[in-house]
C-alpha positions in Angstrom: -3.6 100.8 2.2 -3.6 99.7 -1.4 -2.5 96.0 -2.0 0.4 97.0 -4.3 1.7 99.5 -1.7 1.3 97.0 1.1 3.2 94.4 -0.9 6.0 96.9 -1.7 6.3 97.8 2.0 6.4 94.2 3.0 9.2 93.5 0.5 11.2 96.5 1.7 10.7 95.3 5.3 12.1 91.9 4.5 15.0 93.3 2.6 15.8 95.7 5.5 15.6 92.9 8.1 17.8 90.7 5.9 20.3 93.6 5.5 20.4 94.2 9.3 20.9 90.5 10.0 23.7 90.4 7.5 25.3 93.5 9.0 25.2 92.0 12.5 26.7 88.7 11.2 29.5 90.6 9.4 30.2 92.7 12.5 30.7 89.7 14.8 34.4 89.4 15.8 36.6 86.9 14.1 38.8 87.1 17.2 37.9 86.7 20.8 40.4 87.5 23.6 40.7 87.0 27.3 43.2 88.3 29.9 45.6 85.6 31.1 48.1 85.5 34.1 51.2 87.6 34.0 49.7 90.2 31.7 49.3 88.0 28.7 46.4 88.0 26.3 45.2 84.7 24.9 42.9 84.8 21.9 41.1 82.5 19.5 41.1 83.9 15.9 39.5 82.7 12.7 42.6 82.7 10.6 45.2 80.3 9.1 48.9 80.0 9.7 49.9 81.2 6.2 48.6 84.7 6.6 49.0 85.3 10.3 51.1 88.3 11.3 53.2 87.0 14.2 56.7 86.7 15.5 56.4 82.9 15.8 53.9 80.5 14.3 53.7 77.1 15.9 52.0 74.0 14.5 51.6 70.4 15.7 53.0 67.7 13.4 51.9 64.0 13.6 54.6 61.4 13.4 55.6 60.6 9.8 53.6 57.8 8.2 55.8 55.9 5.7 52.6 55.1 3.8 52.0 58.8 3.2 51.3 61.8 5.3 48.1 63.8 4.8 48.1 67.4 3.9 44.6 68.9 3.9 43.4 72.5 3.5 45.5 74.7 5.9 48.3 72.1 6.2 48.5 71.7 2.4 48.4 75.4 1.9 51.2 75.9 4.4 53.3 73.2 2.9 52.9 74.5 -0.7 53.6 78.1 0.3 56.8 76.9 2.0 57.8 75.1 -1.2 57.2 71.7 0.3 59.7 72.2 3.1 57.4 70.3 5.6 56.9 67.2 3.4 60.5 67.1 2.3 61.8 67.1 5.9 59.4 64.3 6.9 59.9 62.1 3.9 63.7 62.3 4.2 63.4 61.3 7.8 64.9 64.5 9.1 61.9 65.5 11.2 59.8 62.5 12.2 57.3 64.3 14.4 58.1 62.3 17.5 56.3 63.5 20.6 58.2 66.6 21.9 60.5 66.9 18.9 61.0 70.5 17.7 62.3 72.2 14.7 62.6 76.0 14.1 62.3 77.3 10.5 62.9 80.7 9.0 60.4 80.8 6.1 61.7 81.6 2.6 61.2 85.2 1.4 57.7 85.8 0.0 56.3 82.5 1.3 54.2 83.0 4.5 53.6 86.0 6.7 54.9 84.6 10.1 58.5 85.6 10.8 59.4 82.1 12.1 57.8 78.7 12.2 58.2 76.2 15.0 57.2 72.6 14.4 56.4 70.5 17.5 56.0 66.7 17.1 52.9 65.2 18.8 53.6 61.5 17.9 51.4 58.8 16.5 47.9 59.7 15.5 46.6 56.6 17.3 48.1 58.0 20.6 46.7 61.5 20.4 45.3 62.7 23.7 44.6 65.9 25.6 47.6 65.3 27.8 49.8 65.4 24.7 48.3 68.7 23.6 48.9 70.1 27.1 52.6 68.9 26.8 52.8 70.6 23.4 51.5 73.8 25.0 54.2 73.6 27.7 56.9 73.1 25.1 55.5 76.0 23.0 55.6 78.4 26.0 59.1 77.6 26.9 60.4 77.7 23.4 58.6 81.0 22.7 60.1 82.6 25.8 63.6 81.3 24.9 63.3 82.7 21.4 62.1 86.1 22.6 58.9 86.1 20.6 56.6 88.8 21.8 53.6 87.6 19.8 52.9 83.9 19.2 50.3 82.0 17.2 49.4 78.3 17.4 47.5 76.1 14.9 47.0 72.5 15.9 46.5 71.5 12.3 45.4 68.0 13.4 42.2 68.1 11.3 44.4 69.2 8.4 46.5 66.1 8.8 43.4 63.8 8.7 42.8 63.3 12.4 39.5 63.8 14.1 40.4 62.0 17.3 40.4 65.1 19.5 37.6 67.7 19.7 39.1 70.9 18.4 37.8 73.1 21.3 39.0 70.6 24.0 42.3 70.3 22.3 42.8 74.0 22.1 41.9 74.3 25.8 44.4 71.6 26.8 47.1 73.5 24.8 46.2 76.7 26.6 46.4 74.9 30.0 49.8 73.6 29.3 51.0 76.9 28.0 49.8 78.9 31.1 51.3 76.5 33.5 54.7 76.4 31.8 54.8 80.1 31.3 54.1 80.6 35.0 57.1 78.5 35.8 59.2 80.5 33.3 58.2 83.8 35.0 59.0 82.4 38.5 62.4 81.2 37.3 63.1 84.7 35.9 62.0 86.4 39.1 64.5 84.2 41.0 67.4 84.9 38.6 67.4 81.3 37.4 66.5 82.0 33.7 67.2 84.8 31.2 64.7 87.6 31.0 62.0 87.2 28.3 58.3 87.6 28.0 55.5 86.8 25.6 52.7 89.4 25.4 50.1 87.4 23.5 49.2 84.0 22.3 46.7 83.5 19.5 45.1 80.1 18.9 43.9 79.8 15.3 40.6 78.0 14.5 38.5 77.5 11.4 35.1 79.0 11.1 33.4 75.7 11.9 35.2 75.4 15.2 35.7 79.1 16.2 32.8 79.5 18.7 33.4 76.3 20.5 37.2 76.8 20.7 36.7 80.4 22.0 34.4 79.3 24.8 36.5 76.3 25.9 39.8 78.3 25.8 38.3 81.1 27.9 37.1 78.6 30.5 40.5 77.0 30.6 42.2 80.3 31.1 40.0 81.1 34.1 40.5 77.6 35.6 44.2 77.5 35.2 44.6 81.1 36.4 43.0 80.1 39.6 45.1 76.9 39.9 48.4 78.7 39.7 47.5 80.8 42.6 47.7 77.7 44.8 51.3 76.8 43.6 54.1 76.6 46.1 55.7 80.1 46.2 58.9 79.0 47.9 62.1 79.6 46.0 63.2 76.8 43.7 66.8 76.9 45.1 66.5 75.5 48.6 69.2 76.0 51.3 
């Protein structure tokens, strides 16, 4: 083979390999889903809360810092698209972000894609823990069921408020655990006529590109573990005679 032809074939081969590699990367899913108890689907998706198509978007909110709250990337985008509703509520002392505090918002027209936005306070940044994220998960499941939201999305937004205290994947897994346990209780209450009928078909946990793979793996592991754990729960009726 002539040197010039060999060189051309080598270049074409490199280009082809590069194209194939790019095609494989582009085809990799930006959303990974697992089956959860009670027919739910729990997913991790590479998307932000502003453009998510969902009945109910949920975010965590740190307790208000009088010295100034941080709004970074996704949190700043959300606040700006909502015409500064989040920052105005916090700065006026009308939503402090105390642990377990909730506030439901109907987004203004032409602002964000989600139909409704639920804020759940997670308290002081210095007190962040996996237990708190599990508690937020439980609150999210109960509120979502009460509100009749068929499709729910959750963005922790802690990195976007300046906190790196909790590993993203571990935090998402803790939220999923809290969600599954609380939703299981909701289903049992409904089956015993102790709560109004209502169901959530899917939960999507949103993650940035940097954290997507780790979050997807840890959430899937959490779903498997908690799914097994609820099988050991006491099945006796809540109302004892």
